[in-house]
Structures are given as structure tokens and as C-alpha cells.
C-alpha positions in Angstrom: 49.8 -6.4 -4.7 46.1 -6.1 -5.4 43.8 -6.9 -2.5 41.0 -9.3 -3.0 37.5 -7.9 -2.3 35.5 -9.5 0.5 33.2 -12.2 -0.9 30.1 -10.3 0.2 31.1 -7.2 -1.6 32.2 -9.1 -4.7 28.8 -10.9 -4.8 26.9 -7.6 -4.5 29.0 -6.1 -7.3 28.2 -9.1 -9.6 24.5 -8.8 -8.7 24.7 -5.1 -9.5 26.1 -5.8 -12.9 23.5 -8.4 -13.6 20.7 -6.1 -12.6 22.1 -3.2 -14.7 22.2 -5.5 -17.8 18.6 -6.6 -17.2 17.6 -2.9 -16.7 19.3 -1.9 -20.0 17.6 -4.8 -21.8 14.2 -3.6 -20.5 14.9 -0.1 -21.6 15.7 -1.2 -25.1 12.6 -3.4 -25.2 10.5 -0.5 -23.9 11.8 1.8 -26.7 11.0 -0.9 -29.3 7.5 -1.3 -27.9 6.9 2.4 -27.8 8.0 2.7 -31.4 5.6 -0.1 -32.4 2.8 1.6 -30.6 3.5 4.9 -32.4 3.6 3.1 -35.8 0.4 1.2 -35.1 -1.4 4.4 -34.0 -0.3 6.1 -37.2 -1.6 3.1 -39.3 -4.9 3.2 -37.5 -5.2 7.0 -38.0 -4.4 6.7 -41.8 -7.0 4.0 -42.3 -9.6 5.9 -40.4 -8.9 9.1 -42.3 -9.0 7.3 -45.6 -12.7 6.8 -45.4 -15.0 3.8 -45.6 -14.8 3.2 -49.3 -11.0 3.7 -49.7 -9.2 0.5 -50.7 -6.8 -0.8 -48.0 -3.7 -2.9 -48.7 -1.3 -4.9 -46.6 2.2 -6.1 -47.5 2.4 -9.9 -47.4 5.4 -11.8 -48.7 6.6 -8.7 -50.7 3.2 -8.5 -52.4 0.5 -5.8 -51.8 -2.8 -7.5 -51.0 -6.1 -5.8 -50.8 -7.7 -6.5 -47.4 -11.0 -5.8 -45.7 -10.7 -2.3 -44.0 -12.8 -3.2 -40.9 -10.9 -6.4 -40.4 -7.5 -4.8 -40.7 -8.6 -1.9 -38.4 -9.7 -4.4 -35.8 -6.4 -6.3 -36.1 -4.4 -3.1 -35.6 -6.5 -2.0 -32.6 -6.1 -5.5 -31.0 -2.3 -5.2 -31.6 -2.3 -1.8 -30.1 -4.0 -3.1 -27.0 -1.5 -5.9 -26.6 1.4 -3.5 -27.1 0.1 -1.2 -24.5 -0.3 -4.0 -22.0 3.3 -5.1 -22.8 4.4 -1.5 -22.2 2.7 -1.4 -18.8 4.4 -4.7 -17.8 7.8 -3.3 -18.9 7.3 -0.1 -17.0 6.6 -2.2 -13.8 9.7 -4.3 -14.4 11.7 -1.2 -15.0 10.5 0.3 -11.8 11.2 -2.9 -9.8 14.7 -3.3 -11.1 15.4 0.4 -10.5 14.4 -0.1 -6.8 16.6 -3.1 -6.6 19.5 -1.3 -8.1 19.1 1.6 -5.7 19.0 -0.7 -2.7 22.0 -2.7 -3.9 24.0 0.4 -4.6 23.3 1.7 -1.1 24.4 -1.7 0.4 27.6 -1.6 -1.7 28.4 2.0 -0.5 27.8 0.9 3.1 30.1 -2.1 2.7 32.8 0.0 1.1 32.5 2.5 4.0 32.9 -0.2 6.5 35.9 -1.6 4.7 37.5 1.8 4.5 36.9 2.5 8.2 38.3 -1.0 9.0 41.5 -0.3 7.0 41.9 3.1 8.7 41.5 1.5 12.1 44.0 -1.2 11.2 46.5 1.3 9.9 46.2 3.4 13.1 46.9 0.4 15.2 50.2 -0.3 13.5 
């Protein structure tokens, strides 16, 4: 017969699973943002290396459209700034959830130890 976990431990385990899911989601989002940052940096570098008079094109609705170099460069730099701010926010969230996960895991281990000791004491009394 399977024993039911104490409600406190069960709640903590559910919370741990929820935090782990949030943590994994943040890690995925961080990887996506880091990839977008690298791509944007490459685009900026290419445009800057192309020179002032080189024509610059953008893909819009499956059509290559010639665009103003300076305007596009500024748009990319603005996008890069936004992405970097987003990355900083994600890193802070990641750190905060990691701390919560560590604390919760410690609490769960302590509860499990108490339960194990209680069972041993109960078994010794029989």
C-alpha cells in the first residue's frame, strides 16, 4: 500500500516542479535572445563593413527592398539595445528562480529527513 505524502511536502514538491518549468522556460528564452543578439550584431557589422555608398536591402513580404543605410543601421542598433536589456532581465529572473529552487530543494530534503527519522522512531517503538 502506497503511503500518502504529508501535505506540506506534497505542496513543496508541486512548487518545485512549477519553478523548474519556469526556469527551463527562461533558459529557452535566454538562448533565443542571445541568438537574436548575435544575429543583429552580425547584421550591424556587415552593414558597417559594406561602406557608406553600398546599397542595403531588407526582406519585406518576400521582396527585397532597398532601404536607407543609416536608418536601417539605427533600427538594428535600437533593436540590439532592447535585446540586451531583455537579456539582462532574463538573467536576473534566472538568478532569482535558481535561488528559490535551491531554497526549496533544501526545505524538501529537510522534510524528507524529518519524515525518515519519524518513521525510524516509530518503527523502533513497535
